[in-house]
Steps between C-alpha positions, in 0.01 A plus 500: 500500500492280192203289407531122535546287194201287415599132524322424174569767237246370248332775303133562572278760332432821690159659525407719206304748712635854481635616840318796648793642698641848470709590193873456563619568141354777286621603155326818386538591131862379496722541196863387464686632197850400390716696257713268288730565200340430163817327375670206662817613681744225594736677744490784750785668309290509183207637702716777651645601161158515337364696795780758484456534124126548539427201277285306745133466423267370768155351502258470790379155604203467734555215743176591679231719347252664742459192721258509794429209734457407867617195693339430836641361823519122503446468127704289258501721192639367174648685204489330162591605149762447231869587537544877494147565627624701800456242775852519644502880477182505709659272759805729519276796573329316786840388634613866493791410274393767253259794475234567239539767235154623596217388723503379860606171661391443860616195697423423863722260694836324477570354157711191429581490128602195300544694177775303329679177565812581702429872529702641789745207499872518425648211299838503677353480850394173659138405546534574873639848432230565243228413749622783723553736205158438348330509837653841572376628163151380593516698824571216744726565797804277550333351806190410296714332236693304763174388665356379168821372338441131567142526374619671180757232422260220592225639279739553205653154562846652468706366793740316266574819304446789742875573531575469128523811276171598341658480153511121544122483554249403236224747416255287696720506810527879483122530466442269798736696723355834390146383564593366845666828606210714376237287672678424829306780671145572394477836321184705459537469122689226313591564135572188294623521140509157330687333786241220514605383154861444609633186660363149522135410556551432870641848563228663289242328718680600819520863381130500417420360844710773664319770305168346602607515866578869461164561338315316778691706758379824337791595276438644154659325200572661164584222256628496141503167318472368146357180647125537474461190717692663786299822464172308509604305809633791699338831403179669610499756218711567192599803293573443131767737364594553137732768356499682834121525524251319720281293268278375782488423872274228632438154639762245409327236289317729261787741448754223439265333253466830313878546504571149372233534232647833382843340463351208307302720259801727436678222306 
């Protein structure tokens, strides 16, 4: 059963007290290592030839470097840091999209990931068809999608375009539809990667209100955003990542102030 939409989606600050519920996400000494060619290779053919000739040289890149953290039930937990810090890689681990090179990732409950705008959508299918496709990828049954279809389209404000091909949509329209599908049924854990920065102000506020409803109903939110204002308004605790390492984990205001100050002093 989906949660009702608040009639007034204005953003209001959440409490900054740390939830005391049981851990639902645990990363224990997690490392993710990628092997990439040292030289830039433009085509797969060039890659195959170099590989057969033994002329490929690789280097290891650490996306995450011995990361340990816990997220508790009912918590809105933010991840901040510069591009390439490892935030999205961490979200992919929690979403079970990938596995760590070493260490342990433990997740309890059903996860609804919003990892990338339009992920799981097909550009040649209509919005209606993509609702069913994306819903199936998220683990919904066809009956669940049918029961929530009108709510999804209403929330995304897409009735005028729902039968048009997705390739005709703007990036904001795709983000709205993806968010509506992922949040039609309350998951145990909702993963949000920058979706709140997409679309107009009204939809950003409505998305924030929806996430707040989930939080108040006991869901756990894992949020990545470059908007420090959104993190301050919505998160209970924050982890600061940089070059794959956890710099600090703590209460929102102090950690964000430290993060902003570090960026300022680095210039």
